[in-house]
Chimera marker file (.cmm) of the C-alpha trace (Angstrom):
<marker_set name="trace">
<marker id="1" x="-34.155" y="-13.728" z="43.388" r="1" g="1" b="0" radius="0.5"/>
<marker id="2" x="-34.670" y="-10.654" z="45.251" r="1" g="1" b="0" radius="0.5"/>
<marker id="3" x="-38.221" y="-10.639" z="44.156" r="1" g="1" b="0" radius="0.5"/>
<marker id="4" x="-38.890" y="-14.183" z="45.147" r="1" g="1" b="0" radius="0.5"/>
<marker id="5" x="-37.524" y="-13.293" z="48.536" r="1" g="1" b="0" radius="0.5"/>
<marker id="6" x="-39.871" y="-10.252" z="48.614" r="1" g="1" b="0" radius="0.5"/>
<marker id="7" x="-43.087" y="-12.347" z="47.340" r="1" g="1" b="0" radius="0.5"/>
<marker id="8" x="-42.370" y="-14.881" z="50.327" r="1" g="1" b="0" radius="0.5"/>
<marker id="9" x="-41.762" y="-12.524" z="53.034" r="1" g="1" b="0" radius="0.5"/>
<marker id="10" x="-44.611" y="-10.041" z="51.593" r="1" g="1" b="0" radius="0.5"/>
<marker id="11" x="-47.242" y="-13.207" z="52.015" r="1" g="1" b="0" radius="0.5"/>
<marker id="12" x="-45.902" y="-15.245" z="55.263" r="1" g="1" b="0" radius="0.5"/>
<marker id="13" x="-47.891" y="-14.211" z="58.329" r="1" g="1" b="0" radius="0.5"/>
<marker id="14" x="-45.782" y="-12.471" z="61.190" r="1" g="1" b="0" radius="0.5"/>
<marker id="15" x="-46.559" y="-14.417" z="64.154" r="1" g="1" b="0" radius="0.5"/>
<marker id="16" x="-46.667" y="-11.465" z="66.780" r="1" g="1" b="0" radius="0.5"/>
<marker id="17" x="-43.519" y="-11.991" z="69.664" r="1" g="1" b="0" radius="0.5"/>
<marker id="18" x="-44.348" y="-12.714" z="73.140" r="1" g="1" b="0" radius="0.5"/>
<marker id="19" x="-41.466" y="-9.955" z="73.564" r="1" g="1" b="0" radius="0.5"/>
<marker id="20" x="-43.440" y="-6.844" z="72.370" r="1" g="1" b="0" radius="0.5"/>
<marker id="21" x="-46.096" y="-5.465" z="74.367" r="1" g="1" b="0" radius="0.5"/>
<marker id="22" x="-49.661" y="-6.385" z="74.080" r="1" g="1" b="0" radius="0.5"/>
<marker id="23" x="-51.044" y="-2.838" z="74.238" r="1" g="1" b="0" radius="0.5"/>
<marker id="24" x="-50.658" y="1.094" z="73.644" r="1" g="1" b="0" radius="0.5"/>
<marker id="25" x="-50.268" y="1.631" z="77.809" r="1" g="1" b="0" radius="0.5"/>
<marker id="26" x="-47.225" y="3.591" z="78.170" r="1" g="1" b="0" radius="0.5"/>
<marker id="27" x="-45.650" y="5.292" z="81.350" r="1" g="1" b="0" radius="0.5"/>
<marker id="28" x="-48.447" y="7.450" z="82.434" r="1" g="1" b="0" radius="0.5"/>
<marker id="29" x="-50.689" y="4.114" z="82.737" r="1" g="1" b="0" radius="0.5"/>
<marker id="30" x="-53.463" y="6.070" z="79.920" r="1" g="1" b="0" radius="0.5"/>
<marker id="31" x="-52.355" y="5.406" z="76.955" r="1" g="1" b="0" radius="0.5"/>
<marker id="32" x="-51.583" y="9.395" z="76.509" r="1" g="1" b="0" radius="0.5"/>
<marker id="33" x="-49.307" y="11.952" z="76.621" r="1" g="1" b="0" radius="0.5"/>
<marker id="34" x="-46.187" y="10.289" z="77.548" r="1" g="1" b="0" radius="0.5"/>
<marker id="35" x="-47.122" y="7.004" z="76.024" r="1" g="1" b="0" radius="0.5"/>
<marker id="36" x="-44.644" y="4.433" z="74.435" r="1" g="1" b="0" radius="0.5"/>
<marker id="37" x="-46.337" y="3.131" z="71.259" r="1" g="1" b="0" radius="0.5"/>
<marker id="38" x="-45.037" y="-0.223" z="71.635" r="1" g="1" b="0" radius="0.5"/>
<marker id="39" x="-42.605" y="-2.026" z="68.983" r="1" g="1" b="0" radius="0.5"/>
<marker id="40" x="-41.730" y="-1.140" z="65.470" r="1" g="1" b="0" radius="0.5"/>
<marker id="41" x="-40.303" y="-4.353" z="63.742" r="1" g="1" b="0" radius="0.5"/>
<marker id="42" x="-39.824" y="-3.213" z="59.922" r="1" g="1" b="0" radius="0.5"/>
<marker id="43" x="-37.904" y="-4.398" z="56.590" r="1" g="1" b="0" radius="0.5"/>
<marker id="44" x="-38.074" y="-1.479" z="54.239" r="1" g="1" b="0" radius="0.5"/>
<marker id="45" x="-36.974" y="-3.049" z="50.519" r="1" g="1" b="0" radius="0.5"/>
<marker id="46" x="-35.945" y="0.609" z="48.441" r="1" g="1" b="0" radius="0.5"/>
<marker id="47" x="-35.736" y="-0.090" z="44.668" r="1" g="1" b="0" radius="0.5"/>
<marker id="48" x="-33.819" y="1.993" z="42.415" r="1" g="1" b="0" radius="0.5"/>
<marker id="49" x="-36.352" y="4.578" z="41.523" r="1" g="1" b="0" radius="0.5"/>
<marker id="50" x="-37.011" y="4.878" z="45.133" r="1" g="1" b="0" radius="0.5"/>
<marker id="51" x="-40.126" y="3.196" z="45.652" r="1" g="1" b="0" radius="0.5"/>
<marker id="52" x="-40.095" y="1.037" z="48.991" r="1" g="1" b="0" radius="0.5"/>
<marker id="53" x="-42.132" y="-1.940" z="50.008" r="1" g="1" b="0" radius="0.5"/>
<marker id="54" x="-42.439" y="-1.446" z="53.880" r="1" g="1" b="0" radius="0.5"/>
<marker id="55" x="-42.952" y="-5.235" z="55.738" r="1" g="1" b="0" radius="0.5"/>
<marker id="56" x="-43.786" y="-5.558" z="59.478" r="1" g="1" b="0" radius="0.5"/>
<marker id="57" x="-44.806" y="-5.215" z="62.943" r="1" g="1" b="0" radius="0.5"/>
<marker id="58" x="-46.187" y="-1.875" z="64.009" r="1" g="1" b="0" radius="0.5"/>
<marker id="59" x="-47.766" y="-2.178" z="67.557" r="1" g="1" b="0" radius="0.5"/>
<marker id="60" x="-49.529" y="1.560" z="67.034" r="1" g="1" b="0" radius="0.5"/>
<marker id="61" x="-52.196" y="3.022" z="64.890" r="1" g="1" b="0" radius="0.5"/>
<marker id="62" x="-50.347" y="4.164" z="61.382" r="1" g="1" b="0" radius="0.5"/>
<marker id="63" x="-52.545" y="7.039" z="61.086" r="1" g="1" b="0" radius="0.5"/>
<marker id="64" x="-50.326" y="10.306" z="61.628" r="1" g="1" b="0" radius="0.5"/>
<marker id="65" x="-47.203" y="8.318" z="61.097" r="1" g="1" b="0" radius="0.5"/>
<marker id="66" x="-44.594" y="10.502" z="58.846" r="1" g="1" b="0" radius="0.5"/>
<marker id="67" x="-43.231" y="7.508" z="57.055" r="1" g="1" b="0" radius="0.5"/>
<marker id="68" x="-46.643" y="6.288" z="55.814" r="1" g="1" b="0" radius="0.5"/>
<marker id="69" x="-47.917" y="9.595" z="54.312" r="1" g="1" b="0" radius="0.5"/>
<marker id="70" x="-48.984" y="9.042" z="51.155" r="1" g="1" b="0" radius="0.5"/>
<marker id="71" x="-48.489" y="5.256" z="51.019" r="1" g="1" b="0" radius="0.5"/>
<marker id="72" x="-50.484" y="2.254" z="49.926" r="1" g="1" b="0" radius="0.5"/>
<marker id="73" x="-51.206" y="0.391" z="52.941" r="1" g="1" b="0" radius="0.5"/>
<marker id="74" x="-52.561" y="-2.571" z="54.289" r="1" g="1" b="0" radius="0.5"/>
<marker id="75" x="-52.923" y="-3.011" z="58.417" r="1" g="1" b="0" radius="0.5"/>
<marker id="76" x="-54.295" y="-5.565" z="60.186" r="1" g="1" b="0" radius="0.5"/>
<marker id="77" x="-55.010" y="-4.102" z="63.683" r="1" g="1" b="0" radius="0.5"/>
<marker id="78" x="-55.686" y="-7.699" z="65.479" r="1" g="1" b="0" radius="0.5"/>
<marker id="79" x="-52.150" y="-9.170" z="64.236" r="1" g="1" b="0" radius="0.5"/>
<marker id="80" x="-50.635" y="-5.418" z="63.758" r="1" g="1" b="0" radius="0.5"/>
<marker id="81" x="-48.854" y="-6.563" z="60.768" r="1" g="1" b="0" radius="0.5"/>
<marker id="82" x="-48.238" y="-3.954" z="58.106" r="1" g="1" b="0" radius="0.5"/>
<marker id="83" x="-47.792" y="-4.135" z="53.808" r="1" g="1" b="0" radius="0.5"/>
<marker id="84" x="-47.036" y="-0.352" z="52.586" r="1" g="1" b="0" radius="0.5"/>
<marker id="85" x="-45.664" y="1.092" z="48.986" r="1" g="1" b="0" radius="0.5"/>
<marker id="86" x="-44.538" y="4.331" z="49.656" r="1" g="1" b="0" radius="0.5"/>
<marker id="87" x="-42.733" y="6.780" z="46.997" r="1" g="1" b="0" radius="0.5"/>
<marker id="88" x="-42.333" y="9.150" z="49.784" r="1" g="1" b="0" radius="0.5"/>
<marker id="89" x="-39.187" y="7.693" z="51.537" r="1" g="1" b="0" radius="0.5"/>
<marker id="90" x="-36.577" y="9.413" z="49.114" r="1" g="1" b="0" radius="0.5"/>
<marker id="91" x="-35.528" y="11.851" z="47.446" r="1" g="1" b="0" radius="0.5"/>
<marker id="92" x="-33.018" y="12.848" z="44.669" r="1" g="1" b="0" radius="0.5"/>
<marker id="93" x="-30.204" y="15.730" z="44.785" r="1" g="1" b="0" radius="0.5"/>
<marker id="94" x="-28.060" y="15.177" z="41.600" r="1" g="1" b="0" radius="0.5"/>
<marker id="95" x="-26.435" y="11.851" z="41.858" r="1" g="1" b="0" radius="0.5"/>
<marker id="96" x="-26.992" y="11.580" z="45.530" r="1" g="1" b="0" radius="0.5"/>
<marker id="97" x="-30.177" y="10.127" z="47.081" r="1" g="1" b="0" radius="0.5"/>
<marker id="98" x="-31.560" y="10.374" z="50.549" r="1" g="1" b="0" radius="0.5"/>
<marker id="99" x="-34.201" y="8.285" z="52.649" r="1" g="1" b="0" radius="0.5"/>
<marker id="100" x="-35.952" y="9.720" z="55.096" r="1" g="1" b="0" radius="0.5"/>
<marker id="101" x="-37.698" y="7.619" z="57.942" r="1" g="1" b="0" radius="0.5"/>
<marker id="102" x="-39.396" y="9.259" z="60.821" r="1" g="1" b="0" radius="0.5"/>
<marker id="103" x="-41.922" y="7.755" z="63.624" r="1" g="1" b="0" radius="0.5"/>
<marker id="104" x="-42.684" y="10.244" z="65.967" r="1" g="1" b="0" radius="0.5"/>
<marker id="105" x="-44.039" y="8.572" z="68.661" r="1" g="1" b="0" radius="0.5"/>
<marker id="106" x="-42.443" y="6.757" z="71.788" r="1" g="1" b="0" radius="0.5"/>
<marker id="107" x="-41.380" y="3.295" z="71.422" r="1" g="1" b="0" radius="0.5"/>
<marker id="108" x="-40.340" y="0.426" z="73.541" r="1" g="1" b="0" radius="0.5"/>
<marker id="109" x="-38.883" y="-1.322" z="70.968" r="1" g="1" b="0" radius="0.5"/>
<marker id="110" x="-37.618" y="-0.545" z="67.679" r="1" g="1" b="0" radius="0.5"/>
<marker id="111" x="-35.856" y="-2.659" z="64.524" r="1" g="1" b="0" radius="0.5"/>
<marker id="112" x="-35.906" y="-1.318" z="61.343" r="1" g="1" b="0" radius="0.5"/>
<marker id="113" x="-34.028" y="-3.267" z="58.302" r="1" g="1" b="0" radius="0.5"/>
<marker id="114" x="-33.845" y="-1.074" z="55.483" r="1" g="1" b="0" radius="0.5"/>
<marker id="115" x="-32.418" y="-2.780" z="52.191" r="1" g="1" b="0" radius="0.5"/>
<marker id="116" x="-31.327" y="-0.471" z="49.241" r="1" g="1" b="0" radius="0.5"/>
<marker id="117" x="-30.106" y="-1.307" z="45.679" r="1" g="1" b="0" radius="0.5"/>
<marker id="118" x="-27.535" y="-3.634" z="45.271" r="1" g="1" b="0" radius="0.5"/>
<marker id="119" x="-25.621" y="-1.094" z="43.542" r="1" g="1" b="0" radius="0.5"/>
<marker id="120" x="-25.590" y="1.899" z="46.382" r="1" g="1" b="0" radius="0.5"/>
<marker id="121" x="-22.824" y="3.141" z="47.507" r="1" g="1" b="0" radius="0.5"/>
<marker id="122" x="-22.850" y="4.467" z="51.391" r="1" g="1" b="0" radius="0.5"/>
<marker id="123" x="-22.703" y="8.040" z="51.886" r="1" g="1" b="0" radius="0.5"/>
<marker id="124" x="-24.121" y="9.002" z="55.379" r="1" g="1" b="0" radius="0.5"/>
<marker id="125" x="-25.937" y="7.536" z="58.083" r="1" g="1" b="0" radius="0.5"/>
<marker id="126" x="-27.656" y="9.368" z="61.096" r="1" g="1" b="0" radius="0.5"/>
<marker id="127" x="-29.849" y="8.234" z="63.524" r="1" g="1" b="0" radius="0.5"/>
<marker id="128" x="-31.933" y="10.363" z="66.280" r="1" g="1" b="0" radius="0.5"/>
<marker id="129" x="-30.956" y="9.890" z="69.745" r="1" g="1" b="0" radius="0.5"/>
<marker id="130" x="-30.819" y="5.953" z="71.225" r="1" g="1" b="0" radius="0.5"/>
<marker id="131" x="-30.714" y="4.236" z="67.884" r="1" g="1" b="0" radius="0.5"/>
<marker id="132" x="-28.038" y="2.553" z="66.552" r="1" g="1" b="0" radius="0.5"/>
<marker id="133" x="-26.993" y="1.375" z="62.899" r="1" g="1" b="0" radius="0.5"/>
<marker id="134" x="-25.177" y="-1.051" z="61.259" r="1" g="1" b="0" radius="0.5"/>
<marker id="135" x="-24.813" y="-2.113" z="57.478" r="1" g="1" b="0" radius="0.5"/>
<marker id="136" x="-23.614" y="-4.715" z="55.543" r="1" g="1" b="0" radius="0.5"/>
<marker id="137" x="-23.335" y="-5.215" z="51.513" r="1" g="1" b="0" radius="0.5"/>
<marker id="138" x="-24.548" y="-8.692" z="50.111" r="1" g="1" b="0" radius="0.5"/>
<marker id="139" x="-24.706" y="-9.590" z="46.499" r="1" g="1" b="0" radius="0.5"/>
<marker id="140" x="-28.387" y="-8.754" z="46.507" r="1" g="1" b="0" radius="0.5"/>
<marker id="141" x="-28.350" y="-5.408" z="48.580" r="1" g="1" b="0" radius="0.5"/>
<marker id="142" x="-26.846" y="-3.069" z="50.878" r="1" g="1" b="0" radius="0.5"/>
<marker id="143" x="-28.414" y="-3.613" z="54.464" r="1" g="1" b="0" radius="0.5"/>
<marker id="144" x="-28.806" y="-0.641" z="56.733" r="1" g="1" b="0" radius="0.5"/>
<marker id="145" x="-30.091" y="-2.064" z="60.744" r="1" g="1" b="0" radius="0.5"/>
<marker id="146" x="-31.394" y="0.120" z="63.207" r="1" g="1" b="0" radius="0.5"/>
<marker id="147" x="-32.039" y="-0.734" z="66.534" r="1" g="1" b="0" radius="0.5"/>
<marker id="148" x="-32.849" y="1.052" z="69.819" r="1" g="1" b="0" radius="0.5"/>
<marker id="149" x="-35.044" y="0.345" z="73.281" r="1" g="1" b="0" radius="0.5"/>
<marker id="150" x="-37.281" y="2.973" z="74.685" r="1" g="1" b="0" radius="0.5"/>
<marker id="151" x="-36.924" y="5.622" z="72.505" r="1" g="1" b="0" radius="0.5"/>
<marker id="152" x="-38.895" y="8.852" z="71.810" r="1" g="1" b="0" radius="0.5"/>
<marker id="153" x="-39.315" y="9.097" z="68.277" r="1" g="1" b="0" radius="0.5"/>
<marker id="154" x="-37.292" y="7.624" z="65.323" r="1" g="1" b="0" radius="0.5"/>
<marker id="155" x="-35.294" y="9.135" z="62.671" r="1" g="1" b="0" radius="0.5"/>
<marker id="156" x="-33.279" y="7.605" z="60.217" r="1" g="1" b="0" radius="0.5"/>
<marker id="157" x="-31.713" y="9.255" z="57.195" r="1" g="1" b="0" radius="0.5"/>
<marker id="158" x="-29.732" y="7.412" z="54.740" r="1" g="1" b="0" radius="0.5"/>
<marker id="159" x="-27.846" y="9.022" z="52.117" r="1" g="1" b="0" radius="0.5"/>
<marker id="160" x="-26.148" y="6.972" z="49.103" r="1" g="1" b="0" radius="0.5"/>
<marker id="161" x="-25.319" y="6.803" z="45.629" r="1" g="1" b="0" radius="0.5"/>
<marker id="162" x="-26.447" y="4.274" z="43.088" r="1" g="1" b="0" radius="0.5"/>
<marker id="163" x="-23.122" y="3.409" z="41.549" r="1" g="1" b="0" radius="0.5"/>
<marker id="164" x="-24.610" y="1.632" z="38.539" r="1" g="1" b="0" radius="0.5"/>
<marker id="165" x="-26.942" y="4.255" z="37.525" r="1" g="1" b="0" radius="0.5"/>
<link id1="1" id2="2" r="1" g="1" b="0" radius="0.2"/>
<link id1="2" id2="3" r="1" g="1" b="0" radius="0.2"/>
<link id1="3" id2="4" r="1" g="1" b="0" radius="0.2"/>
<link id1="4" id2="5" r="1" g="1" b="0" radius="0.2"/>
<link id1="5" id2="6" r="1" g="1" b="0" radius="0.2"/>
<link id1="6" id2="7" r="1" g="1" b="0" radius="0.2"/>
<link id1="7" id2="8" r="1" g="1" b="0" radius="0.2"/>
<link id1="8" id2="9" r="1" g="1" b="0" radius="0.2"/>
<link id1="9" id2="10" r="1" g="1" b="0" radius="0.2"/>
<link id1="10" id2="11" r="1" g="1" b="0" radius="0.2"/>
<link id1="11" id2="12" r="1" g="1" b="0" radius="0.2"/>
<link id1="12" id2="13" r="1" g="1" b="0" radius="0.2"/>
<link id1="13" id2="14" r="1" g="1" b="0" radius="0.2"/>
<link id1="14" id2="15" r="1" g="1" b="0" radius="0.2"/>
<link id1="15" id2="16" r="1" g="1" b="0" radius="0.2"/>
<link id1="16" id2="17" r="1" g="1" b="0" radius="0.2"/>
<link id1="17" id2="18" r="1" g="1" b="0" radius="0.2"/>
<link id1="18" id2="19" r="1" g="1" b="0" radius="0.2"/>
<link id1="19" id2="20" r="1" g="1" b="0" radius="0.2"/>
<link id1="20" id2="21" r="1" g="1" b="0" radius="0.2"/>
<link id1="21" id2="22" r="1" g="1" b="0" radius="0.2"/>
<link id1="22" id2="23" r="1" g="1" b="0" radius="0.2"/>
<link id1="23" id2="24" r="1" g="1" b="0" radius="0.2"/>
<link id1="24" id2="25" r="1" g="1" b="0" radius="0.2"/>
<link id1="25" id2="26" r="1" g="1" b="0" radius="0.2"/>
<link id1="26" id2="27" r="1" g="1" b="0" radius="0.2"/>
<link id1="27" id2="28" r="1" g="1" b="0" radius="0.2"/>
<link id1="28" id2="29" r="1" g="1" b="0" radius="0.2"/>
<link id1="29" id2="30" r="1" g="1" b="0" radius="0.2"/>
<link id1="30" id2="31" r="1" g="1" b="0" radius="0.2"/>
<link id1="31" id2="32" r="1" g="1" b="0" radius="0.2"/>
<link id1="32" id2="33" r="1" g="1" b="0" radius="0.2"/>
<link id1="33" id2="34" r="1" g="1" b="0" radius="0.2"/>
<link id1="34" id2="35" r="1" g="1" b="0" radius="0.2"/>
<link id1="35" id2="36" r="1" g="1" b="0" radius="0.2"/>
<link id1="36" id2="37" r="1" g="1" b="0" radius="0.2"/>
<link id1="37" id2="38" r="1" g="1" b="0" radius="0.2"/>
<link id1="38" id2="39" r="1" g="1" b="0" radius="0.2"/>
<link id1="39" id2="40" r="1" g="1" b="0" radius="0.2"/>
<link id1="40" id2="41" r="1" g="1" b="0" radius="0.2"/>
<link id1="41" id2="42" r="1" g="1" b="0" radius="0.2"/>
<link id1="42" id2="43" r="1" g="1" b="0" radius="0.2"/>
<link id1="43" id2="44" r="1" g="1" b="0" radius="0.2"/>
<link id1="44" id2="45" r="1" g="1" b="0" radius="0.2"/>
<link id1="45" id2="46" r="1" g="1" b="0" radius="0.2"/>
<link id1="46" id2="47" r="1" g="1" b="0" radius="0.2"/>
<link id1="47" id2="48" r="1" g="1" b="0" radius="0.2"/>
<link id1="48" id2="49" r="1" g="1" b="0" radius="0.2"/>
<link id1="49" id2="50" r="1" g="1" b="0" radius="0.2"/>
<link id1="50" id2="51" r="1" g="1" b="0" radius="0.2"/>
<link id1="51" id2="52" r="1" g="1" b="0" radius="0.2"/>
<link id1="52" id2="53" r="1" g="1" b="0" radius="0.2"/>
<link id1="53" id2="54" r="1" g="1" b="0" radius="0.2"/>
<link id1="54" id2="55" r="1" g="1" b="0" radius="0.2"/>
<link id1="55" id2="56" r="1" g="1" b="0" radius="0.2"/>
<link id1="56" id2="57" r="1" g="1" b="0" radius="0.2"/>
<link id1="57" id2="58" r="1" g="1" b="0" radius="0.2"/>
<link id1="58" id2="59" r="1" g="1" b="0" radius="0.2"/>
<link id1="59" id2="60" r="1" g="1" b="0" radius="0.2"/>
<link id1="60" id2="61" r="1" g="1" b="0" radius="0.2"/>
<link id1="61" id2="62" r="1" g="1" b="0" radius="0.2"/>
<link id1="62" id2="63" r="1" g="1" b="0" radius="0.2"/>
<link id1="63" id2="64" r="1" g="1" b="0" radius="0.2"/>
<link id1="64" id2="65" r="1" g="1" b="0" radius="0.2"/>
<link id1="65" id2="66" r="1" g="1" b="0" radius="0.2"/>
<link id1="66" id2="67" r="1" g="1" b="0" radius="0.2"/>
<link id1="67" id2="68" r="1" g="1" b="0" radius="0.2"/>
<link id1="68" id2="69" r="1" g="1" b="0" radius="0.2"/>
<link id1="69" id2="70" r="1" g="1" b="0" radius="0.2"/>
<link id1="70" id2="71" r="1" g="1" b="0" radius="0.2"/>
<link id1="71" id2="72" r="1" g="1" b="0" radius="0.2"/>
<link id1="72" id2="73" r="1" g="1" b="0" radius="0.2"/>
<link id1="73" id2="74" r="1" g="1" b="0" radius="0.2"/>
<link id1="74" id2="75" r="1" g="1" b="0" radius="0.2"/>
<link id1="75" id2="76" r="1" g="1" b="0" radius="0.2"/>
<link id1="76" id2="77" r="1" g="1" b="0" radius="0.2"/>
<link id1="77" id2="78" r="1" g="1" b="0" radius="0.2"/>
<link id1="78" id2="79" r="1" g="1" b="0" radius="0.2"/>
<link id1="79" id2="80" r="1" g="1" b="0" radius="0.2"/>
<link id1="80" id2="81" r="1" g="1" b="0" radius="0.2"/>
<link id1="81" id2="82" r="1" g="1" b="0" radius="0.2"/>
<link id1="82" id2="83" r="1" g="1" b="0" radius="0.2"/>
<link id1="83" id2="84" r="1" g="1" b="0" radius="0.2"/>
<link id1="84" id2="85" r="1" g="1" b="0" radius="0.2"/>
<link id1="85" id2="86" r="1" g="1" b="0" radius="0.2"/>
<link id1="86" id2="87" r="1" g="1" b="0" radius="0.2"/>
<link id1="87" id2="88" r="1" g="1" b="0" radius="0.2"/>
<link id1="88" id2="89" r="1" g="1" b="0" radius="0.2"/>
<link id1="89" id2="90" r="1" g="1" b="0" radius="0.2"/>
<link id1="90" id2="91" r="1" g="1" b="0" radius="0.2"/>
<link id1="91" id2="92" r="1" g="1" b="0" radius="0.2"/>
<link id1="92" id2="93" r="1" g="1" b="0" radius="0.2"/>
<link id1="93" id2="94" r="1" g="1" b="0" radius="0.2"/>
<link id1="94" id2="95" r="1" g="1" b="0" radius="0.2"/>
<link id1="95" id2="96" r="1" g="1" b="0" radius="0.2"/>
<link id1="96" id2="97" r="1" g="1" b="0" radius="0.2"/>
<link id1="97" id2="98" r="1" g="1" b="0" radius="0.2"/>
<link id1="98" id2="99" r="1" g="1" b="0" radius="0.2"/>
<link id1="99" id2="100" r="1" g="1" b="0" radius="0.2"/>
<link id1="100" id2="101" r="1" g="1" b="0" radius="0.2"/>
<link id1="101" id2="102" r="1" g="1" b="0" radius="0.2"/>
<link id1="102" id2="103" r="1" g="1" b="0" radius="0.2"/>
<link id1="103" id2="104" r="1" g="1" b="0" radius="0.2"/>
<link id1="104" id2="105" r="1" g="1" b="0" radius="0.2"/>
<link id1="105" id2="106" r="1" g="1" b="0" radius="0.2"/>
<link id1="106" id2="107" r="1" g="1" b="0" radius="0.2"/>
<link id1="107" id2="108" r="1" g="1" b="0" radius="0.2"/>
<link id1="108" id2="109" r="1" g="1" b="0" radius="0.2"/>
<link id1="109" id2="110" r="1" g="1" b="0" radius="0.2"/>
<link id1="110" id2="111" r="1" g="1" b="0" radius="0.2"/>
<link id1="111" id2="112" r="1" g="1" b="0" radius="0.2"/>
<link id1="112" id2="113" r="1" g="1" b="0" radius="0.2"/>
<link id1="113" id2="114" r="1" g="1" b="0" radius="0.2"/>
<link id1="114" id2="115" r="1" g="1" b="0" radius="0.2"/>
<link id1="115" id2="116" r="1" g="1" b="0" radius="0.2"/>
<link id1="116" id2="117" r="1" g="1" b="0" radius="0.2"/>
<link id1="117" id2="118" r="1" g="1" b="0" radius="0.2"/>
<link id1="118" id2="119" r="1" g="1" b="0" radius="0.2"/>
<link id1="119" id2="120" r="1" g="1" b="0" radius="0.2"/>
<link id1="120" id2="121" r="1" g="1" b="0" radius="0.2"/>
<link id1="121" id2="122" r="1" g="1" b="0" radius="0.2"/>
<link id1="122" id2="123" r="1" g="1" b="0" radius="0.2"/>
<link id1="123" id2="124" r="1" g="1" b="0" radius="0.2"/>
<link id1="124" id2="125" r="1" g="1" b="0" radius="0.2"/>
<link id1="125" id2="126" r="1" g="1" b="0" radius="0.2"/>
<link id1="126" id2="127" r="1" g="1" b="0" radius="0.2"/>
<link id1="127" id2="128" r="1" g="1" b="0" radius="0.2"/>
<link id1="128" id2="129" r="1" g="1" b="0" radius="0.2"/>
<link id1="129" id2="130" r="1" g="1" b="0" radius="0.2"/>
<link id1="130" id2="131" r="1" g="1" b="0" radius="0.2"/>
<link id1="131" id2="132" r="1" g="1" b="0" radius="0.2"/>
<link id1="132" id2="133" r="1" g="1" b="0" radius="0.2"/>
<link id1="133" id2="134" r="1" g="1" b="0" radius="0.2"/>
<link id1="134" id2="135" r="1" g="1" b="0" radius="0.2"/>
<link id1="135" id2="136" r="1" g="1" b="0" radius="0.2"/>
<link id1="136" id2="137" r="1" g="1" b="0" radius="0.2"/>
<link id1="137" id2="138" r="1" g="1" b="0" radius="0.2"/>
<link id1="138" id2="139" r="1" g="1" b="0" radius="0.2"/>
<link id1="139" id2="140" r="1" g="1" b="0" radius="0.2"/>
<link id1="140" id2="141" r="1" g="1" b="0" radius="0.2"/>
<link id1="141" id2="142" r="1" g="1" b="0" radius="0.2"/>
<link id1="142" id2="143" r="1" g="1" b="0" radius="0.2"/>
<link id1="143" id2="144" r="1" g="1" b="0" radius="0.2"/>
<link id1="144" id2="145" r="1" g="1" b="0" radius="0.2"/>
<link id1="145" id2="146" r="1" g="1" b="0" radius="0.2"/>
<link id1="146" id2="147" r="1" g="1" b="0" radius="0.2"/>
<link id1="147" id2="148" r="1" g="1" b="0" radius="0.2"/>
<link id1="148" id2="149" r="1" g="1" b="0" radius="0.2"/>
<link id1="149" id2="150" r="1" g="1" b="0" radius="0.2"/>
<link id1="150" id2="151" r="1" g="1" b="0" radius="0.2"/>
<link id1="151" id2="152" r="1" g="1" b="0" radius="0.2"/>
<link id1="152" id2="153" r="1" g="1" b="0" radius="0.2"/>
<link id1="153" id2="154" r="1" g="1" b="0" radius="0.2"/>
<link id1="154" id2="155" r="1" g="1" b="0" radius="0.2"/>
<link id1="155" id2="156" r="1" g="1" b="0" radius="0.2"/>
<link id1="156" id2="157" r="1" g="1" b="0" radius="0.2"/>
<link id1="157" id2="158" r="1" g="1" b="0" radius="0.2"/>
<link id1="158" id2="159" r="1" g="1" b="0" radius="0.2"/>
<link id1="159" id2="160" r="1" g="1" b="0" radius="0.2"/>
<link id1="160" id2="161" r="1" g="1" b="0" radius="0.2"/>
<link id1="161" id2="162" r="1" g="1" b="0" radius="0.2"/>
<link id1="162" id2="163" r="1" g="1" b="0" radius="0.2"/>
<link id1="163" id2="164" r="1" g="1" b="0" radius="0.2"/>
<link id1="164" id2="165" r="1" g="1" b="0" radius="0.2"/>
</marker_set>
């Protein structure tokens, strides 16, 4: 069932929101240093083996964003839709798995949803300043949702165990 949902999400277009900024111009009016990149709205589906499917809307050029380093990606510059597969978001040490997500630009809006494997047992979540998180368990996954507005950089670290493995 999860795979059907992922397939439906992966192949359905994401309409640009009228709430999201139309350009990359920030507080300095030039789009240079101190500029907010716009909005980042992503769903990140993490498999038990640590690979991640990243789907959503990114109002910035993907080059240089830490969470996309080494990822296979498709980015549509017109619609700003992002589809990526990455093995670089997670690392393991013993029984613990750590997911680290970084996006160092300033952002007007940040909405991230991390879907961890259904057997995940949450150990800790930490976020950079200005970000709030919540988590919930469903029958298909553990969801960690991160929200923030007008933030200077995004850093999210999620530590968890996989109880069924």
